[in-house]
N, C-alpha and C positions, 0 to 999 in steps of 0.2 A: 743394726743398732749396736752401740757400745756404751751401755749405761754406766760403765765404770769411769768413763771420760766426760760424758755429757748427758743432758736431760732428754728423754724421749717426750715428744709433744704431739698430741693430736688436736688440731684446731678445726672447728667447723666454720666455714665461711658461708653464711646464710644468704649473702648477696641481697637482692631486693625482694625478700620474701618474709612473710609473717608480720601481722599487726602486733601491737603490744599484748593483747589478750591471747593471741595465738602463740606468741613467744613464751609467755608464762606457762601455757599448757604444754608446749613441747619440752621445755626445760623440766617441767614437773615429771614428764615421762623419762627423760634422760637421766636425771640426777640419781635415782635409785639403781639404775642399770650400770652406772660407772662409779659407784661409791667406793669400790675397792680397787680402783685403777692404780697400776704401778707405772703411771706416766702422767704428765701434765695434761689436763683436759680443758679446752677453751672453746667458747662459743663466741664468734665474731658476728655481731648482729647489726641491723640497720640502726641509725641514730635514734629514731623514735622509740626503739625497743630497749635502749640501753638501761633506762631507769627501771623498767619492769624486770629486765633480765638480772640486773644486779640485786634487786630486791628478792627475786625468786631463788637466786643461788647463794644468798647470804648464809654463811655457816657450812657451806658444802665445799667439795673439792673442785668444783667447776669455776673456772675463771672466765671473765667477760672481756672481750676485745671489741674494738671498733673496726670499721672497714676502710677508714681513711682519716687523715687529718691535714690541716694546712700548716704552713711553716711560720705564718705570722701569728702573733699573740692575739691580735684583734685588727679590725679595719674593714675597708670597703671590699669585702670578698663575698658577695652574695651567694648563698647556698653552701658555703664552706663551714668547717667547724674547727675550733682551735684545740691545741693540746691541753690548755688550761681548762676548757669546758669538759673535756674527756676525763681529766684527772679529778675534777671536783665531783663528778657523778660516780667515780669509783672504777673507771676503766684501767686495766693493767696492760693489755696488749693492743696493737693497732696494725692492721694489714696495710702495706704500702707497695705501690708499683704493680698491683695486680694487672694481669694482661688485659682485662676488660677496661681498666682505667687507662691503660696505655692506648688501647685500640679505639675506644669510643670517646674519651675525654681529654685527649691530647697530652697525657702524662709522658714526660721524658725522663731520661736518667738524671738530668739536672734537677728537675722538680722532685723526683724521688729522693735524691740526695738531700735537698733542702728540707723535705718533710722528715726524713730519717733523723737528721741532726736536731730538728726541732723536737721530735718525739723523745729522743734520748736526753736532751736538755731538760725536758719536763718530767723525766723519770718514767716514761712509758717504755715498753719493750716492743720495738718494731719487728714485724714479720715482713722481711723484704723479699719481694718476688722477682725472680729472674727466669728467663726461658726463651727458647728460640721458636721462630715460625716454622711451619712445615717446609716452606721454600728454602729457608736457611739450612735446615737439616738435610734436605735433598741436595743442596749445594756443598754439603760437607764442611760447613763453617760454624757448626754448633759451638765448638770450643772458643772460636774467636768472638762470637756473639756473647757467650757467657762471661768470658774474661773481661770484655769491655764493660758489661753491665756491673760486674762485681767491683771493678776499679772505680767506675763513676758513681755508682750508688753509695759506695762506702768511702768516697773521697773525704778526707779530713776527719774520719771517724777514728778515734784513738783506740789503742789496744785495750784500754780499760773499758771504754764504751762498748767495744765489741762483745764483751761478756753478756750484754743485755740484748744483743741482736740475734734474731733467728732468720735463717735464710730458707726460702721455699723455692725449690726448683719446680717450675710448672711449664713444661713444654706447651707452647700456645696451641699446637695442633691437637693436644689432648684435653683442652679445657672445654667441658660441656659437649664434647663430641662423642663420648662413649669410647673413644680410642684411648688406650693406655700405653705408656711406654712399658716395655718388658722390664722385669725386675733387673735384668742385666744392664739395660739401657739406663734405667734410673740410677743404678749403682755407679755406672761409668761416669755420668755427669755429676752426681753428688760427690764422688771422689775427686773429680776435676775441680769442682768448686772448693773443696777443702785444700787441694794443692795450691790453688790461687790465693786462698787466705793465708797459707803458710808463706807464700812469697811476699805478700803484702805486710804480714805481721811476723809470726814465727810458727813453728809446728805445734807448740803447746797451745797457743792461742787458737789455731785452726782446729785442733783436736777437741777443744772445748765448745765449739759452736754447733748448735743443733741445726741440721740441714734436713728439712722436710721434703717429701715428694708431694706435689700437687698436680693432679691431672687425671681425673676419673678414678682415683683410688676408691675402692668400695669394699663391702664386706666379703666379696668373693676373692679379691686379689691382695688384700691387705697383708695377710700372713706372709706371702712370698716377698712382697715389697719390703716389709720391715725386717725381714730376715737378713737383708743385706747390711754389711758393716757400716756403710756411710749414709744409709737412709734412716733417719732418726725420728720417723713419724710421718704425719701427713697433714696437708692443708686440704680439707675435705669440702667439696661443694654439695652436689645433690644428695649424697648419702647422709650429710649432716642434718638433713631435714626429716629424716625418718629415724626415730629413737632407736629401734632395734638394730638397724644397719650401722648407725654411728657407734652404738655400744659394742658391736662386733669388731669394729676397727680399733676401738680403744682396748678391747680384750686382746687383740693381736699384738698391740704395742706394749701390753702389760706383761707379756711372756718373758 
């Protein structure tokens, strides 16, 4: 991390876990444990938990995010949720392009781009996820894959808008598998992402972007991962559902 240039962010991605009452209880455990955090702390929760989560975190340093949004303001999109709906309930961040959305629900770089631009237009801060498959890493095309995703997902996003974008590098082979990229692997790709941003914008703009690592970051490996210059925090899956583990990761990013 380089806190002199950019914000460190630890964001929990709860995925399809926790009812509203369970969300309130978990946040009640998390809040006192992260009260003194020297980084941004976010919980990205299921849609039905948003109101309860925002109420539970009122007046605290924990921000609430959603796990997706649609690009249209309204319309015949059954099962989707608009940026306006998220803004009205008090959401600040939104996860976009998560590998599970790409794998199971047909998300493409084009739709990620449309959602990203809609989120920015509404004043939300998108956490845009990129990452390679195991096969792509084994074929030694990680950089080609990441470069393509960055260019397409951020297409027509202005330098000014980029200030509100967070990038999460999540190697797909490390999502929910227990496998984790080594700290050096994470640093290598996060540095590559920053270099791509510098090409698309400029070095100052790239240096200001928070780039998280997402891929089985936990309380055991967080210290080493966030010690790397270009790893500015994490997008946390399973460990975000256990207050003590999540707090330990926040502590690592607060150093």
